[in-house]
N, C-alpha and C positions, 0 to 999 in steps of 0.2 A: 518245332515245338512238339508235335505229335510223336515224332520219332524219338526225341529225347525222353518223353514220358514212357514210351514203349520199352526203351532200353534201361529205364531206371536210373538215369544220370543225376536226377535231382530228387529232393526229399518229397514226401507226400504233402507236406505243408506248402512247398513251392508249387507242386502240381496243382493243388486246389486253388492257390492264389492266381497262378497264370491262367488256369482254365476259366475262372470267374472273370478275369480281366478280358480274356479273348472273347468270351460270350458277350461282355459289355461292348467290346469293339464291334462285333457283328451286329449288335442292336443300335450302333451309332452313339453309344454313351462314352466310349473311350476313343480318343483321337488316334489317327495314324501315327503321329509323332510319339505319343505316349506308349502305344503298344510296341512299336519298333524298339524303343529304349528298354522297355520292360522285358522284352524277349532276349535281350542281352544281359540285363541285370539279373535275370533268374538264375544265372550260373555263378553268382557270387559265392566265394568260398571254395570253389573247385580249382584244381590245378590247371593252368593254361595248357600244359602238355597233354593232359587228359582230354581237354576239349579239342585240341588239334587232331588227336587220334580219332576222336568221335566224329569230327567234321570230315575227315578222310573217309571213314567208313560210311557215313551218311551220304556223302556225295557219290561214292561208288555205287551204293545200293539204290538211291532214290533219284538222283539227278542226272548222272553221266549219260545214261541211255536216252535222255531227252535233249541232248545238245544237238543243235541244228548243224549238219555238215556244211551247209552253205556259209554259216557264220564263222565256223572254224576256218574254212578256206579263205574267207575274206580277211579275217584278222591275220592269218599267216601271210597273205599277200601284202597287206599293208605294213606289217612288221618288216617284211623283206625289203620294202621300199624305204625303210627308216622312219615310218610314221610313229609318232608318240601316241600310245594308246593307254587310256585310263579306264578303269572299271569303277562304277559308282552304284552302290546298292544300300538299301535300308536293312538288308539281312546282315547278320553278324559277320565280322571280319574273318573269323576262323573258316566259315563255310565258303565265303567269296574268295578268299586267298587260295584255298584248296582248289576251287573250281577254275580259277584263272590260271593255274599251272597248266591246264589243258590248252589254254590259248597263248601261252608264253608271256603272260602279263605278270611282271614281278610284283611282289607284295607292296613295294613302295609306291606303286601306281594303282593301288586299290584303296578306294574311299568307301568305307562301309560302317555300319553301326558298330561302335566299339566302346568298351569300358577300360578303365585303367587296370593294369596288372601290376601288382607289387610283390616282389620276391617270388614270382611264378604263380601267385594266387590271384584269381579274378576278384575284382571289387565291384561295387555297385556304382562307382563314379563314372558317369557318362562322359566320354570324350567327343563323340560325334554321332549324330543320327542323320545321315543324308536321306531325306525324303522330301518330296514336294520342292518348295523353294530352297530347302536345306541342301539339296543336291547342287544347286547353282552356287550357294555359299561355300560348300565344301570344295568345289572345283576352283572357285575364285581364290580361296585361301591357299590352294595348292599352286596357284599361279596360272590357272587355265581360265581365262575370262571370255574367250571367243573361239570355241572349238570349231573346226571345219565341219565336222559331222558328229551327230549324236544318234545313237540307236536306243530305243526303249520299247517296253511292252505294256506299261501300266500308266494310268492317268497320273500316278505319282511321279512319273518321268516327264510330265508335260512341261514344267518350268525349265528343265534341263534341255529338252528338245527345242524349246522356244529360243534358247540362248545361242543355238548353233547356226552356222551359216546354212546348213542343210540338215533337216530333221528326217529321221527314218524310223517310223513306228514299225516294229516287227512283231507279227502275230499279236496285235494289240487286244487288250481287254475292250469290252464294249464302250466303257467311258472314254478310253483313249481313242478308239475308232471315231466316236462322235466328235471329239476335239480335233482329230486329224482332218475330218471332213471340213470343219469350220476353218481350219488353218491352211487347208490345201496341202497337207503333208502327204507325200506318196507312201502308201501302206504296202508293206511287203509280207507275204506269207511264204515261209519255206515249204518245200514240196511235201514234207510229212504232215503239215497242218493246213495246207491250202484248201479253202472252201470249194465245194463242188461247183 
């Protein structure tokens, strides 16, 4: 959201609207589900090709340097063994699909917040917002009802972690760490973020 605003991809009116909604989210007045949907709807009227280019630039500038080498190696090893791997996120599909290219996960195995695109133009019609229990629903709709393993870092991944045969919280937020302790899920910290 902040990068989009900095780059001037959306109108001043849209910036004011999403900023007010995000402030409401931070105060607990806007739900996780609502804000995740609105952060995709804010691009309505733009060309999808423009957003894919922006997602590529954003990922390279702000996210790629934070990828955990251990996770890249694990996914590569699992893919090499023929394991079917899915990525599930409440972030928009343009960013997640771009990021999953680094992991060799194809777009058809990405479940992310997305809106309908008509004639190459982004609409405000929500197709999916996988967050909280919605991540489980999105996986089940894709035919994945009992994954062998799930990795997550946020409390909004907890329902998805709970559906797995083995849950792996990775560099968890405080809320997910607390849930992990209750559930006895083994917590993993990659070397670059391991607590002292």
